[in-house]
Phi, psi and omega in degrees: 000132182277159181301317181297324178293321178294317178298317178297320178296316179297318178298316178300316181296318181293326178290328180277354178058042176275148180271329183205139177222136176236131181229129182224126174237185183294331181238010182212137173232117185234129177231123180240125181228128180282140176294140177252158179290149182297144180286144179276127180256123179283136178251140178263138178276124180256125180286132176249164179304324180292315181294325181290332182274351181277140180235134181285138177280148179293146181244134179251126180256127180243127179283142179293145182281332178246142180294147179278127181274124179274130176251137180293138179267125178254129179253121180276116179267143179287144177271099182262009185293335181276355181260154175259137181262128172270122186249159179284129179275001183201171174273139178170201179249128184275130175230134180278342179220168183286335172201165186298337183274345183261155179291161179296151177295321183218125178252160175298131181093349181279144175275137178233158178243160178299131181092354179282139178291128180248342179190178175234140173239123178270125177224119178055048178067013174252132180261113185254121177284129180259124182258147178289142178264002184213152173266149179160205181241133177292123180262322184205140172262121189264355184230139176286149179297142176063036177243154179291145175231155179259166174299134177069016177282139179291131181251316183222153167252130182238132174270110185284349184281000000 
């Protein structure tokens, strides 16, 4: 099975929202399992002598005499329409540099050219260099280093002008 076929399979699985898939052929054994959110563990409160000796003070609630006037909250959204988005071509783990001791491939404010490596995405123990599809200046890095990314997730904003 070729890498591109595996990437296509992973994309198909993520669209179908499956949690786990196992595929076995005569020369390949593939197991894909989606990370699940951590389970919530209930904690029991154990009374200690100090906690048992504490007593809550009475609370007095006073209603306001004048109604509170609600003001609409306006959120100013950035105009990103003039920027080009560099997106992840696969599911994996995003890395800004080839190892922790080396500088990042692309920093905010750095000029990049078409075909230049801007990051690495690790997928199934393979490190894939991701190249920019546009020349310009990096405006924003949208993903934290060493975090999981999805297929077609925005990684960088580039100003092509």
